[in-house]
Steps between C-alpha positions, in 0.01 A plus 500: 500500500666712769584774248140505380373507856723791599400705195130448562487532878679833474180648353244346737399660831698386804271302728543519880657211687241261647436544870387141553580171334323168508585232758322185612236535770495277808229242443422138585306225330131574502396139562640489853360845581158398371501184714601689813240768435222244458611320815492832684146572379384151601677525836346838573158378399547198727583725793189709440278188482659353813446825690136507392423162659672574834288598796757728659457857386865592552629198304245560226607862460868407504468228236274713283741795503803273443328317216397829335858629521636177351249515213583865438874429503457204266286709265763775493769241430298362208491852353873464435446231236569589136466308177769592246448384143788435256598826332386708797660653809381660822659821627480493880468821707475540877369839614630664181845336504607259230557157653589297190341321206349152480583338165464133596174372360249305706347562842724718719456663843636835617430737785121555492540870581682564172343607173575293190478657153482272197732578208517302178849392394384352170635616165281773348460676167455872453428634154507873447248682289609624159702811581548788256837674538759679288817311415851647498435667162172651619282264296179391678496123551280248677637224719395258772687248714429197717692441823523169686566558870459358848541611862843402627507685835159512669615744769610761245182447296289560812684786671720680246223600256135583544367254240761278335271393214425860404868586554609235247238622252607865526873429487458269201325775305768750602781266389334430164454873436859574598641232269279622214621861517864393528513313167352554153253266339737461203863615518623717210859390557609138501687519832210638707252288693133508402184360652412298190845392387655412838217332686721275715728781618208732575315223687808439712523870584129500590550204737795670672309824548190321629710308752654823628157663534307221679779351712401725791157332509650151536391404147700282262466551124499160330468622141391806304410527131352754262165376367412793274725738309385719214491855371202708605213499245553866400850430363477129425426557129791740453740275687384202296586688182841583646562136586388391153729758341790377709426142397487599132831686527663203673368262234619727219842526660528124512385467139755758383779330695412168340471650154842667526651168596336322209611765249853491634506123468359515144757756382786306661379177342483654153849643531641182650370271226562759223150453361465853370721807516319808625629853511423728790186648342348164410594357838319790668196442279494130589533579870215751474275251322575224751428730793167601346404137447608386846363795697182568306153441650367342181641259248726657239383512136791379288596676175663272248793646308546319169787717389849538640601582849539869411186535284 
């Protein structure tokens, strides 16, 4: 795997080192914060009501102002409450600075002056459109791929790229195109890799290249697979004839190899059991007839010889 990774990552663009990495934000349980906030609102309201019933103007003003400040402070504190669902995270910022990520689900409380951005950490699918590219031999082909991915580092996904979803989409298409032009659809030599004949190896190379491309965005590639692979319509008919011709040649080669073995066995059996003695010319004629019978497309029409072997 390391050799494959080194050979593939050598061709991909070198991404910059991330300037920020994810760490846990300082937060407390939201239940306690909610209770204290509600008590503050009730206490402030009580002060305002108490000040309203007092006869003294100075005491009334003091309690009213104090109660209003308590209510305002409690309301601001309640603004720090967040609900985090499973499979989600909150990226916390304070005046533009990254202050951590909340991954613990449930009701949590953080500094109310911070901004909290929701990011999904669920597993997602991205399927590319059918792309038309030229393979290593210059033949136009069509291919598409599906990538299973998820956000692993919320800080990098938020601050290292402009839009991590669009980034994954663009880099996936670039990786698929790069893999397609590096290898032929069908290899002419047996040792070379091809898109159709070496699907597992090519898929592994695609996964390695995708990981190298999207790692800067804090994205983890779970799996990648080709979902569509075919010649372009303008050459599909010609390539189909080529594939059929190759299949016919391979089948003929196997038939000939089998026929040669059968003829060899027949001649050896005749000589071993001394059934009939054949000279070189008659042996060649028998071999020729057997090869015609064994390799012919249609059934042979026998000719009965009622005379001697030489007439």
